[in-house]
Biopython code that builds the backbone (N, CA, C, O; Angstrom):
import numpy as np
from Bio.PDB.StructureBuilder import StructureBuilder

atoms = [
    (1, "UNK", "N", (5.419, -10.680, 18.979)),
    (1, "UNK", "CA", (4.848, -9.743, 18.083)),
    (1, "UNK", "C", (4.122, -10.395, 16.937)),
    (1, "UNK", "O", (3.059, -9.930, 16.527)),
    (2, "UNK", "N", (4.695, -11.494, 16.400)),
    (2, "UNK", "CA", (4.037, -12.202, 15.256)),
    (2, "UNK", "C", (2.737, -12.884, 15.655)),
    (2, "UNK", "O", (1.898, -13.191, 14.808)),
    (3, "UNK", "N", (2.578, -13.118, 16.955)),
    (3, "UNK", "CA", (1.312, -13.762, 17.401)),
    (3, "UNK", "C", (0.181, -12.806, 17.513)),
    (3, "UNK", "O", (-0.973, -13.232, 17.554)),
    (4, "UNK", "N", (0.458, -11.494, 17.566)),
    (4, "UNK", "CA", (-0.534, -10.486, 17.611)),
    (4, "UNK", "C", (-1.313, -10.368, 16.288)),
    (4, "UNK", "O", (-0.710, -10.125, 15.242)),
    (5, "UNK", "N", (-2.563, -10.528, 16.321)),
    (5, "UNK", "CA", (-3.434, -10.488, 15.082)),
    (5, "UNK", "C", (-3.398, -9.132, 14.484)),
    (5, "UNK", "O", (-3.489, -9.032, 13.260)),
    (6, "UNK", "N", (-3.269, -8.052, 15.248)),
    (6, "UNK", "CA", (-3.278, -6.696, 14.677)),
    (6, "UNK", "C", (-2.039, -6.425, 13.851)),
    (6, "UNK", "O", (-2.050, -5.627, 12.914)),
    (7, "UNK", "N", (-0.958, -7.118, 14.228)),
    (7, "UNK", "CA", (0.315, -6.972, 13.433)),
    (7, "UNK", "C", (0.087, -7.504, 12.036)),
    (7, "UNK", "O", (0.487, -6.906, 11.037)),
    (8, "UNK", "N", (-0.591, -8.684, 12.001)),
    (8, "UNK", "CA", (-0.851, -9.234, 10.611)),
    (8, "UNK", "C", (-1.911, -8.432, 9.837)),
    (8, "UNK", "O", (-1.850, -8.342, 8.610)),
    (9, "UNK", "N", (-2.866, -7.861, 10.548)),
    (9, "UNK", "CA", (-3.815, -6.989, 9.890)),
    (9, "UNK", "C", (-3.275, -5.817, 9.252)),
    (9, "UNK", "O", (-3.594, -5.493, 8.108)),
    (10, "UNK", "N", (-2.399, -5.124, 10.025)),
    (10, "UNK", "CA", (-1.755, -3.964, 9.623)),
    (10, "UNK", "C", (-0.842, -4.257, 8.340)),
    (10, "UNK", "O", (-0.871, -3.544, 7.336)),
    (11, "UNK", "N", (-0.053, -5.349, 8.480)),
    (11, "UNK", "CA", (0.878, -5.741, 7.392)),
    (11, "UNK", "C", (0.091, -6.054, 6.052)),
    (11, "UNK", "O", (0.501, -5.622, 4.975)),
    (12, "UNK", "N", (-1.002, -6.788, 6.158)),
    (12, "UNK", "CA", (-1.822, -7.129, 5.022)),
    (12, "UNK", "C", (-2.451, -5.810, 4.496)),
    (12, "UNK", "O", (-2.446, -5.591, 3.284)),
    (13, "UNK", "N", (-2.967, -4.968, 5.328)),
    (13, "UNK", "CA", (-3.624, -3.739, 4.784)),
    (13, "UNK", "C", (-2.606, -2.864, 4.164)),
    (13, "UNK", "O", (-2.857, -2.298, 3.100)),
    (14, "UNK", "N", (-1.428, -2.715, 4.791)),
    (14, "UNK", "CA", (-0.350, -1.876, 4.146)),
    (14, "UNK", "C", (0.099, -2.452, 2.777)),
    (14, "UNK", "O", (0.339, -1.682, 1.847)),
    (15, "UNK", "N", (0.210, -3.738, 2.648)),
    (15, "UNK", "CA", (0.699, -4.352, 1.330)),
    (15, "UNK", "C", (-0.416, -4.161, 0.338)),
    (15, "UNK", "O", (-0.150, -3.776, -0.800)),
    (16, "UNK", "N", (-1.671, -4.415, 0.718)),
    (16, "UNK", "CA", (-2.773, -4.249, -0.183)),
    (16, "UNK", "C", (-2.977, -2.739, -0.693)),
    (16, "UNK", "O", (-3.269, -2.495, -1.864)),
    (17, "UNK", "N", (-2.806, -1.796, 0.235)),
    (17, "UNK", "CA", (-2.868, -0.413, -0.149)),
    (17, "UNK", "C", (-1.724, 0.015, -1.003)),
    (17, "UNK", "O", (-1.890, 0.764, -1.966)),
    (18, "UNK", "N", (-0.547, -0.467, -0.647)),
    (18, "UNK", "CA", (0.612, -0.117, -1.591)),
    (18, "UNK", "C", (0.393, -0.744, -2.936)),
    (18, "UNK", "O", (0.675, -0.110, -3.953)),
    (19, "UNK", "N", (-0.115, -2.005, -2.990)),
    (19, "UNK", "CA", (-0.421, -2.555, -4.384)),
    (19, "UNK", "C", (-1.435, -1.706, -5.145)),
    (19, "UNK", "O", (-1.287, -1.441, -6.338)),
    (20, "UNK", "N", (-2.496, -1.280, -4.395)),
    (20, "UNK", "CA", (-3.473, -0.475, -5.118)),
    (20, "UNK", "C", (-2.984, 0.909, -5.576)),
    (20, "UNK", "O", (-3.439, 1.438, -6.590)),
    (21, "UNK", "N", (-2.099, 1.449, -4.849)),
    (21, "UNK", "CA", (-1.483, 2.725, -5.147)),
    (21, "UNK", "C", (-0.536, 2.518, -6.434)),
    (21, "UNK", "O", (-0.521, 3.368, -7.324)),
    (22, "UNK", "N", (0.184, 1.456, -6.490)),
    (22, "UNK", "CA", (1.024, 1.115, -7.609)),
    (22, "UNK", "C", (0.136, 0.851, -8.853)),
    (22, "UNK", "O", (0.436, 1.322, -9.951)),
    (23, "UNK", "N", (-0.945, 0.100, -8.656)),
    (23, "UNK", "CA", (-1.874, -0.136, -9.759)),
    (23, "UNK", "C", (-2.478, 1.124, -10.320)),
    (23, "UNK", "O", (-2.539, 1.365, -11.526)),
    (24, "UNK", "N", (-2.909, 1.891, -9.389)),
    (24, "UNK", "CA", (-3.570, 3.189, -9.781)),
    (24, "UNK", "C", (-2.679, 4.139, -10.582)),
    (24, "UNK", "O", (-3.145, 4.956, -11.377)),
    (25, "UNK", "N", (-1.375, 3.991, -10.334)),
    (25, "UNK", "CA", (-0.372, 4.784, -11.117)),
    (25, "UNK", "C", (-0.308, 4.445, -12.534)),
    (25, "UNK", "O", (0.166, 5.255, -13.331)),
    (26, "UNK", "N", (-0.774, 3.250, -12.927)),
    (26, "UNK", "CA", (-0.778, 2.916, -14.320)),
    (26, "UNK", "C", (-2.094, 3.070, -14.997)),
    (26, "UNK", "O", (-2.187, 2.972, -16.221)),
    (27, "UNK", "N", (-3.171, 3.324, -14.183)),
    (27, "UNK", "CA", (-4.542, 3.453, -14.802)),
    (27, "UNK", "C", (-4.783, 4.794, -15.179)),
    (27, "UNK", "O", (-3.976, 5.647, -14.810)),
    (28, "UNK", "N", (-5.817, 5.130, -15.890)),
    (28, "UNK", "CA", (-6.216, 6.418, -16.249)),
    (28, "UNK", "C", (-7.654, 6.623, -16.041)),
    (28, "UNK", "O", (-8.406, 5.660, -15.888)),
    (29, "UNK", "N", (-8.080, 7.872, -16.030)),
    (29, "UNK", "CA", (-9.531, 8.211, -15.839)),
    (29, "UNK", "C", (-9.648, 9.463, -15.039)),
    (29, "UNK", "O", (-8.653, 9.965, -14.516)),
    (30, "UNK", "N", (-10.860, 9.990, -14.927)),
    (30, "UNK", "CA", (-11.055, 11.220, -14.338)),
    (30, "UNK", "C", (-11.041, 11.154, -12.748)),
    (30, "UNK", "O", (-10.934, 12.167, -12.058)),
    (31, "UNK", "N", (-11.160, 9.857, -12.228)),
    (31, "UNK", "CA", (-11.162, 9.683, -10.778)),
    (31, "UNK", "C", (-9.781, 9.242, -10.307)),
    (31, "UNK", "O", (-9.645, 8.854, -9.147)),
    (32, "UNK", "N", (-8.741, 9.281, -11.159)),
    (32, "UNK", "CA", (-7.433, 8.706, -10.767)),
    (32, "UNK", "C", (-6.802, 9.518, -9.639)),
    (32, "UNK", "O", (-6.241, 8.963, -8.694)),
    (33, "UNK", "N", (-6.905, 10.864, -9.757)),
    (33, "UNK", "CA", (-6.283, 11.726, -8.699)),
    (33, "UNK", "C", (-7.054, 11.604, -7.394)),
    (33, "UNK", "O", (-6.454, 11.623, -6.319)),
    (34, "UNK", "N", (-8.397, 11.477, -7.473)),
    (34, "UNK", "CA", (-9.145, 11.280, -6.126)),
    (34, "UNK", "C", (-8.863, 9.886, -5.538)),
    (34, "UNK", "O", (-8.776, 9.725, -4.321)),
    (35, "UNK", "N", (-8.728, 8.927, -6.380)),
    (35, "UNK", "CA", (-8.411, 7.550, -5.846)),
    (35, "UNK", "C", (-7.030, 7.563, -5.242)),
    (35, "UNK", "O", (-6.820, 6.928, -4.208)),
    (36, "UNK", "N", (-6.102, 8.237, -5.823)),
    (36, "UNK", "CA", (-4.752, 8.291, -5.294)),
    (36, "UNK", "C", (-4.683, 9.077, -3.955)),
    (36, "UNK", "O", (-3.931, 8.754, -3.035)),
    (37, "UNK", "N", (-5.506, 10.102, -3.927)),
    (37, "UNK", "CA", (-5.569, 10.875, -2.621)),
    (37, "UNK", "C", (-6.134, 9.972, -1.459)),
    (37, "UNK", "O", (-5.602, 9.940, -0.350)),
    (38, "UNK", "N", (-7.269, 9.229, -1.799)),
    (38, "UNK", "CA", (-7.847, 8.399, -0.767)),
    (38, "UNK", "C", (-6.918, 7.282, -0.379)),
    (38, "UNK", "O", (-6.789, 6.999, 0.812)),
    (39, "UNK", "N", (-6.214, 6.584, -1.385)),
    (39, "UNK", "CA", (-5.272, 5.517, -1.031)),
    (39, "UNK", "C", (-4.141, 6.086, -0.203)),
    (39, "UNK", "O", (-3.705, 5.461, 0.764)),
    (40, "UNK", "N", (-3.649, 7.287, -0.574)),
    (40, "UNK", "CA", (-2.469, 7.824, 0.213)),
    (40, "UNK", "C", (-2.903, 8.160, 1.551)),
    (40, "UNK", "O", (-2.156, 7.933, 2.502)),
    (41, "UNK", "N", (-4.098, 8.706, 1.717)),
    (41, "UNK", "CA", (-4.601, 8.954, 3.115)),
    (41, "UNK", "C", (-4.715, 7.709, 3.927)),
    (41, "UNK", "O", (-4.357, 7.663, 5.104)),
    (42, "UNK", "N", (-5.252, 6.638, 3.237)),
    (42, "UNK", "CA", (-5.347, 5.302, 3.913)),
    (42, "UNK", "C", (-4.001, 4.852, 4.336)),
    (42, "UNK", "O", (-3.846, 4.409, 5.474)),
    (43, "UNK", "N", (-3.048, 4.932, 3.527)),
    (43, "UNK", "CA", (-1.719, 4.492, 3.725)),
    (43, "UNK", "C", (-1.082, 5.263, 4.984)),
    (43, "UNK", "O", (-0.494, 4.668, 5.887)),
    (44, "UNK", "N", (-1.252, 6.546, 4.942)),
    (44, "UNK", "CA", (-0.826, 7.380, 6.062)),
    (44, "UNK", "C", (-1.457, 7.006, 7.352)),
    (44, "UNK", "O", (-0.787, 6.912, 8.381)),
    (45, "UNK", "N", (-2.773, 6.786, 7.313)),
    (45, "UNK", "CA", (-3.551, 6.381, 8.563)),
    (45, "UNK", "C", (-3.031, 5.077, 9.033)),
    (45, "UNK", "O", (-2.890, 4.914, 10.245)),
    (46, "UNK", "N", (-2.721, 4.104, 8.177)),
    (46, "UNK", "CA", (-2.233, 2.851, 8.593)),
    (46, "UNK", "C", (-0.825, 2.937, 9.237)),
    (46, "UNK", "O", (-0.500, 2.177, 10.149)),
    (47, "UNK", "N", (0.033, 3.923, 8.713)),
    (47, "UNK", "CA", (1.339, 4.079, 9.299)),
    (47, "UNK", "C", (1.229, 4.723, 10.624)),
    (47, "UNK", "O", (2.011, 4.428, 11.527)),
    (48, "UNK", "N", (0.234, 5.643, 10.779)),
    (48, "UNK", "CA", (0.065, 6.244, 12.112)),
    (48, "UNK", "C", (-0.486, 5.218, 13.141)),
    (48, "UNK", "O", (-0.092, 5.208, 14.307)),
    (49, "UNK", "N", (-1.355, 4.410, 12.690)),
    (49, "UNK", "CA", (-1.861, 3.290, 13.542)),
    (49, "UNK", "C", (-0.765, 2.427, 13.893)),
    (49, "UNK", "O", (-0.690, 1.972, 15.034)),
    (50, "UNK", "N", (0.160, 2.142, 12.940)),
    (50, "UNK", "CA", (1.328, 1.254, 13.273)),
    (50, "UNK", "C", (2.172, 1.892, 14.401)),
    (50, "UNK", "O", (2.675, 1.211, 15.296)),
    (51, "UNK", "N", (2.301, 3.230, 14.312)),
    (51, "UNK", "CA", (3.202, 3.902, 15.328)),
    (51, "UNK", "C", (2.429, 3.745, 16.720)),
    (51, "UNK", "O", (3.043, 3.449, 17.745)),
    (52, "UNK", "N", (1.106, 3.950, 16.700)),
    (52, "UNK", "CA", (0.369, 3.884, 17.957)),
    (52, "UNK", "C", (0.374, 2.490, 18.538)),
    (52, "UNK", "O", (0.553, 2.335, 19.746)),
    (53, "UNK", "N", (0.186, 1.475, 17.725)),
    (53, "UNK", "CA", (0.123, 0.117, 18.199)),
    (53, "UNK", "C", (1.492, -0.478, 18.562)),
    (53, "UNK", "O", (1.647, -1.173, 19.566)),
    (54, "UNK", "N", (2.438, -0.190, 17.739)),
    (54, "UNK", "CA", (3.672, -0.893, 17.823)),
    (54, "UNK", "C", (4.926, -0.160, 18.206)),
    (54, "UNK", "O", (5.911, -0.763, 18.630)),
    (55, "UNK", "N", (4.886, 1.167, 18.053)),
    (55, "UNK", "CA", (6.065, 2.067, 18.308)),
    (55, "UNK", "C", (6.652, 2.546, 17.044)),
    (55, "UNK", "O", (6.280, 2.085, 15.965)),
    (56, "UNK", "N", (7.563, 3.463, 17.144)),
    (56, "UNK", "CA", (8.083, 4.133, 15.987)),
    (56, "UNK", "C", (9.036, 3.241, 15.259)),
    (56, "UNK", "O", (9.073, 3.288, 14.029)),
    (57, "UNK", "N", (9.815, 2.426, 15.938)),
    (57, "UNK", "CA", (10.783, 1.561, 15.234)),
    (57, "UNK", "C", (10.149, 0.599, 14.349)),
    (57, "UNK", "O", (10.650, 0.408, 13.241)),
    (58, "UNK", "N", (9.031, -0.074, 14.735)),
    (58, "UNK", "CA", (8.327, -1.029, 13.886)),
    (58, "UNK", "C", (7.631, -0.307, 12.779)),
    (58, "UNK", "O", (7.537, -0.827, 11.667)),
    (59, "UNK", "N", (7.126, 0.911, 13.051)),
    (59, "UNK", "CA", (6.460, 1.682, 12.012)),
    (59, "UNK", "C", (7.518, 2.145, 10.951)),
    (59, "UNK", "O", (7.178, 2.269, 9.774)),
    (60, "UNK", "N", (8.739, 2.388, 11.342)),
    (60, "UNK", "CA", (9.749, 2.759, 10.410)),
    (60, "UNK", "C", (10.158, 1.517, 9.600)),
    (60, "UNK", "O", (10.389, 1.654, 8.398)),
    (61, "UNK", "N", (10.257, 0.361, 10.165)),
    (61, "UNK", "CA", (10.415, -0.916, 9.499)),
    (61, "UNK", "C", (9.272, -1.131, 8.460)),
    (61, "UNK", "O", (9.533, -1.538, 7.329)),
    (62, "UNK", "N", (8.087, -0.869, 8.835)),
    (62, "UNK", "CA", (6.915, -1.035, 7.947)),
    (62, "UNK", "C", (7.096, -0.103, 6.700)),
    (62, "UNK", "O", (6.925, -0.521, 5.555)),
    (63, "UNK", "N", (7.455, 1.195, 6.998)),
    (63, "UNK", "CA", (7.684, 2.113, 5.930)),
    (63, "UNK", "C", (8.832, 1.716, 4.941)),
    (63, "UNK", "O", (8.691, 1.857, 3.727)),
    (64, "UNK", "N", (9.889, 1.251, 5.465)),
    (64, "UNK", "CA", (10.937, 0.704, 4.617)),
    (64, "UNK", "C", (10.557, -0.527, 3.804)),
    (64, "UNK", "O", (10.991, -0.734, 2.671)),
    (65, "UNK", "N", (9.694, -1.355, 4.474)),
    (65, "UNK", "CA", (9.184, -2.565, 3.829)),
    (65, "UNK", "C", (8.179, -2.175, 2.661)),
    (65, "UNK", "O", (8.063, -2.877, 1.657)),
    (66, "UNK", "N", (7.510, -1.086, 2.852)),
    (66, "UNK", "CA", (6.608, -0.610, 1.789)),
    (66, "UNK", "C", (7.334, -0.203, 0.577)),
    (66, "UNK", "O", (6.909, -0.479, -0.545)),
    (67, "UNK", "N", (8.456, 0.469, 0.791)),
    (67, "UNK", "CA", (9.263, 0.824, -0.444)),
    (67, "UNK", "C", (9.835, -0.371, -1.192)),
    (67, "UNK", "O", (9.897, -0.435, -2.420)),
    (68, "UNK", "N", (10.242, -1.301, -0.356)),
    (68, "UNK", "CA", (10.741, -2.539, -0.979)),
    (68, "UNK", "C", (9.652, -3.282, -1.677)),
    (68, "UNK", "O", (9.822, -3.678, -2.830)),
    (69, "UNK", "N", (8.492, -3.498, -0.998)),
    (69, "UNK", "CA", (7.383, -4.123, -1.603)),
    (69, "UNK", "C", (6.948, -3.391, -2.918)),
    (69, "UNK", "O", (6.722, -4.017, -3.954)),
    (70, "UNK", "N", (6.842, -2.022, -2.817)),
    (70, "UNK", "CA", (6.552, -1.336, -4.012)),
    (70, "UNK", "C", (7.390, -1.538, -5.187)),
    (70, "UNK", "O", (6.927, -1.609, -6.325)),
    (71, "UNK", "N", (8.664, -1.634, -4.891)),
    (71, "UNK", "CA", (9.632, -1.901, -5.992)),
    (71, "UNK", "C", (9.439, -3.313, -6.604)),
    (71, "UNK", "O", (9.527, -3.506, -7.817)),
    (72, "UNK", "N", (9.182, -4.249, -5.742)),
    (72, "UNK", "CA", (8.963, -5.625, -6.128)),
    (72, "UNK", "C", (7.646, -5.821, -6.929)),
    (72, "UNK", "O", (7.609, -6.653, -7.835)),
    (73, "UNK", "N", (6.657, -5.130, -6.634)),
    (73, "UNK", "CA", (5.298, -5.309, -7.160)),
    (73, "UNK", "C", (5.099, -4.406, -8.354)),
    (73, "UNK", "O", (4.039, -4.525, -8.968)),
    (74, "UNK", "N", (5.999, -3.507, -8.763)),
    (74, "UNK", "CA", (5.827, -2.566, -9.768)),
    (74, "UNK", "C", (5.526, -3.284, -11.128)),
    (74, "UNK", "O", (4.605, -2.863, -11.827)),
    (75, "UNK", "N", (6.227, -4.282, -11.492)),
    (75, "UNK", "CA", (5.962, -4.931, -12.822)),
    (75, "UNK", "C", (4.724, -5.670, -12.797)),
    (75, "UNK", "O", (4.026, -5.724, -13.810)),
    (76, "UNK", "N", (4.378, -6.274, -11.670)),
    (76, "UNK", "CA", (3.046, -7.004, -11.599)),
    (76, "UNK", "C", (1.920, -6.045, -11.718)),
    (76, "UNK", "O", (0.924, -6.347, -12.375)),
    (77, "UNK", "N", (2.031, -4.889, -11.106)),
    (77, "UNK", "CA", (0.909, -3.852, -11.215)),
    (77, "UNK", "C", (0.869, -3.399, -12.657)),
    (77, "UNK", "O", (-0.224, -3.197, -13.187)),
    (78, "UNK", "N", (1.987, -3.228, -13.316)),
    (78, "UNK", "CA", (1.963, -2.798, -14.657)),
    (78, "UNK", "C", (1.304, -3.739, -15.637)),
    (78, "UNK", "O", (0.620, -3.327, -16.574)),
    (79, "UNK", "N", (1.532, -5.025, -15.391)),
    (79, "UNK", "CA", (0.920, -6.102, -16.266)),
    (79, "UNK", "C", (-0.549, -6.169, -15.987)),
    (79, "UNK", "O", (-1.323, -6.308, -16.934)),
    (80, "UNK", "N", (-1.004, -6.079, -14.722)),
    (80, "UNK", "CA", (-2.383, -6.062, -14.425)),
    (80, "UNK", "C", (-3.150, -4.849, -15.015)),
    (80, "UNK", "O", (-4.264, -4.965, -15.525)),
    (81, "UNK", "N", (-2.501, -3.717, -14.914)),
    (81, "UNK", "CA", (-3.089, -2.464, -15.434)),
    (81, "UNK", "C", (-3.169, -2.554, -16.978)),
    (81, "UNK", "O", (-4.123, -2.050, -17.571)),
    (82, "UNK", "N", (-2.186, -3.186, -17.621)),
    (82, "UNK", "CA", (-2.252, -3.301, -19.067)),
    (82, "UNK", "C", (-3.397, -4.278, -19.524)),
    (82, "UNK", "O", (-4.014, -4.082, -20.571)),
    (83, "UNK", "N", (-3.639, -5.289, -18.728)),
    (83, "UNK", "CA", (-4.732, -6.204, -19.054)),
    (83, "UNK", "C", (-6.065, -5.466, -18.741)),
    (83, "UNK", "O", (-7.026, -5.617, -19.495)),
    (84, "UNK", "N", (-6.133, -4.736, -17.732)),
    (84, "UNK", "CA", (-7.395, -3.946, -17.420)),
    (84, "UNK", "C", (-7.722, -2.890, -18.456)),
    (84, "UNK", "O", (-8.888, -2.619, -18.743)),
    (85, "UNK", "N", (-6.647, -2.281, -19.029)),
    (85, "UNK", "CA", (-6.906, -1.251, -19.986)),
    (85, "UNK", "C", (-7.182, -1.780, -21.385)),
    (85, "UNK", "O", (-7.695, -1.054, -22.237)),
    (86, "UNK", "N", (-6.854, -3.009, -21.616)),
    (86, "UNK", "CA", (-7.084, -3.675, -22.920)),
    (86, "UNK", "C", (-8.632, -3.938, -23.070)),
    (86, "UNK", "O", (-9.108, -3.935, -24.205)),
    (87, "UNK", "N", (-9.337, -4.135, -22.112)),
    (87, "UNK", "CA", (-10.747, -4.501, -22.241)),
    (87, "UNK", "C", (-11.648, -3.366, -22.332)),
    (87, "UNK", "O", (-12.860, -3.547, -22.444)),
]
sb = StructureBuilder()
sb.init_structure("model")
sb.init_model(0)
sb.init_chain("A")
sb.init_seg("    ")
for serial, (resi, resn, name, xyz) in enumerate(atoms, 1):
    if name == "N":
        sb.init_residue(resn, " ", resi, " ")
    sb.init_atom(name, np.array(xyz, "f"), 0.0, 1.0, " ", f" {name:<3s}", serial, name[0])
structure = sb.get_structure()
């Protein structure tokens, strides 16, 4: 499974989308809700693609991993958002 390039593409895309969702939670602006909807739809599409490519068990592991990654990246996203909002 780890030799499959699509596995790595899905993992990186899921992590990047999760980071952007966390970062968007700290930002403000009139496009915040639209951005959140697009990112959430992208995350859902990636999870569905994960089910199609790897099966339900791996997709469930990806979903659990997203929650763990979101908890770990929360403070980093907050600091980056604070720096972005300062300028």
